[in-house]
KEPAVEX-347575 format. One record per residue: x, y, z of N, C-alpha, C in turn; residue in three letters. Coordinates in steps of 0.05 Angstrom, whole numbers, plus 32768, in hexadecimal, padded with zeros to 4 digits. Layout:
<rs>
XYZXYZXYZALA;...
</rs>
This chain:
<rs>
7900831881EE78E8831D81FD78D3830B81F1UNK;78C582FA820378B082EA81FB789582F881FEUNK;788982FE81E8786E830C81E9785882F981E1UNK;784582F781F4782E82E681F0781A82F481DFUNK;780C82E781CD77F682F381C077DE82E181C0UNK;77C782EF81BC77AE82E081BD77A182E381A1UNK;779382D18199778582D1817F776682CF8185UNK;775682DE8179773A82DC817E773082C18176UNK;771D82B781857713829C817F7704829C8165UNK;76FB82B2815B76EC82B3814276FF82BA812BUNK;771882B5812D772C82BC8118772482B180FDUNK;7719829880FB7712828E80E276FA829D80D5UNK;76E982A880E676D382B780DB76DC82D180CDUNK;76F382DB80D576FC82F380C9770D82EF80B0UNK;771082D580A7771D82CF808F770B82D78077UNK;771482EC806A770582F68053771382F28039UNK;772582DE8039773482D98020772182CA800CUNK;772682CE7FF3771682C17FDF771F82A57FDBUNK;770D82917FDD771382757FDC771B826E7FC0UNK;7730825D7FBD773982537FA4773882357FA3UNK;772882297FB37725820C7FB5772582027FD3UNK;772681E97FD6772881DD7FF0774281E47FFEUNK;774181F28014775881FA8024776C820B8013UNK;7761821C80017770822D7FF0776282497FEEUNK;7773825E7FEE776982797FEE777982887FDBUNK;776B829A7FCC777882AC7FB8778682C47FC6UNK;779E82CA7FBE77AC82DF7FC977B282F27FB2UNK;77AA830D7FB577AF83217FA077CD83277F9CUNK;77D283337F8677EE83397F7E77FF83477F91UNK;77F3835B7FA07803836B7FB577FB83637FD0UNK;77F4834B7FD677EE83447FF0780783458003UNK;7801834C801B7818834C8030780F83388046UNK;78218327804C781E83148062783183198077UNK;78278320808F7837832680A67839830C80B6UNK;7851830180B7785582E680C4786082EB80E0UNK;785282E380F4785C82E4810F786582C88117UNK;787E82C3811B788982A98122788C82A68140UNK;7884828F814A7886828981677889826B816BUNK;78A18263817278A682478177789E8236815DUNK;788C8223816278838213814B7868821C8140UNK;785F823481477845823D813F7849825C8137UNK;78348268812D783682848127781A828F811FUNK;781B82A78114780282B5810C780882C280F2UNK;77F682BD80DF77F882CA80C377E282DF80C3UNK;77EA82F780BE77D6830D80B877D98315809CUNK;77C28313808C77C48317807077B483318068UNK;77C18341805A77B5835C805077B483588032UNK;779D83628025779B8361800877B283717FFAUNK;77B88389800677CC839A7FFA77D983AB8011UNK;77F283AC801077FF83BB802577F983DA8025UNK;77F383E5800C77ED8401800A77D184088014UNK;77BF83F5801277A383F9801B77A183FC8039UNK;77958410804177918413805F777784098067UNK;777683EF806B775F83E08074776783C88084UNK;775483BD8093775C83A780A6776583908095UNK;7772837B80A3777B8363809577648353808AUNK;77698344807477568332806977538319807AUNK;776783118086776782F98096777D82F780ABUNK;777982E980C1778C82E380D5778B82C580DAUNK;77A182B780D577A1829880D877B7829080EBUNK;77B1827E80FC77C58272810E77D3825E80FCUNK;77EE826080FD77FF824B80EF7818825780E6UNK;7826824880D57840824F80CB7840825180ABUNK;784F826080A0785182628083786B8254807AUNK;786882428069787F8233805E7888823F8043UNK;7889822C80307893823580167883824C8008UNK;7891825D7FF9788382727FEC788D826F7FCEUNK;787D82677FBC788382637FA07880827C7F8FUNK;786E828E7F97786982A67F88788082B97F8BUNK;788282CC7F77789682E17F79788E82F17F91UNK;78A382F97FA2789E83077FBA78B683147FC6UNK;78B283267FD978C883317FE878C3832B8005UNK;78D98328801478D78321803178E683378040UNK;78D98342805678E98353806978E883458083UNK;78FE833E808D78FE833280A778FD834880BDUNK;78F0833F80D478EF835180EB78F283408104UNK;78F5834D811B78F9833D813478E58328813CUNK;78CC832A813178B88317813A78B083038122UNK;78BC8308810B78B582F780F478BF830480DAUNK;78AB830780C878B1831380AE7896831E80A2UNK;789B832F808D7887833A807C788B83308061UNK;787883238055787A8319803A7868832A8028UNK;787483368013786583468000786583367FE5UNK;784C832F7FDD784A83207FC4784C83337FACUNK;785683287F96785B83367F7C7849832A7F66UNK;783A83177F6C7828830A7F58781082FC7F66UNK;77FB82F97F5777E582EA7F6477ED82CF7F6AUNK;77E182C57F8077EA82AA7F8977D4829D7F9AUNK;77D982877FA477C582787FB577D2826F7FCEUNK;77C482757FE577CC826C7FFF77BF82508002UNK;77D1823C800877C88221800A77CD82168027UNK;77B9820B803377BD81FD804D77C981E28046UNK;77E081DC805177EE81C3804D77EC81B08064UNK;77E081B7807977DE81A8809177D381B780A9UNK;77D481AB80C077CB81B980D777DA81D380DDUNK;77CE81E980D877DB820480DC77F6820880CCUNK;77F681FD80B5780D820180A27802820B8088UNK;780F821E807C780782298063781F822E8051UNK;781882308037782F8237802378218248800DUNK;783082567FFE782582677FE8782F825B7FCEUNK;781C82567FBC7821824C7FA1781A825E7F8CUNK;7823825A7F74781E826A7F5C780B825A7F4AUNK;780482427F5177F382307F4077DA823C7F3AUNK;77C4822D7F3C77A982357F3677A0824B7F49UNK;779C82637F3D7793827A7F4D777782807F47UNK;7767826E7F3A774B82737F34773B82767F4DUNK;772782887F4E7717828B7F6576FF827A7F63UNK;76F6826F7F7A76DE825E7F7B76C5826E7F82UNK;
</rs>
């Protein structure tokens, strides 16, 4: 079943992730990233902690590539849920493409 989704035009304004540099954002140790895959694009919804009952910290259009940090992945019919096990950094690697590194996690 093909489900269409819409993303608010102000999605970038709801990005409340802590900056770690140019096109880099700090991800806390227990962050959850819900990845919705659709053809060559997708939607990343990032939560600070899966146990916290609060809205997401960010929603970004794009795909998630390599994950260098310790993590667990649970696949589901529309994508996957990534649970981080260490502090890391979300890095924009291109137009709507992201990866997670364990390098420099200092906050700016």
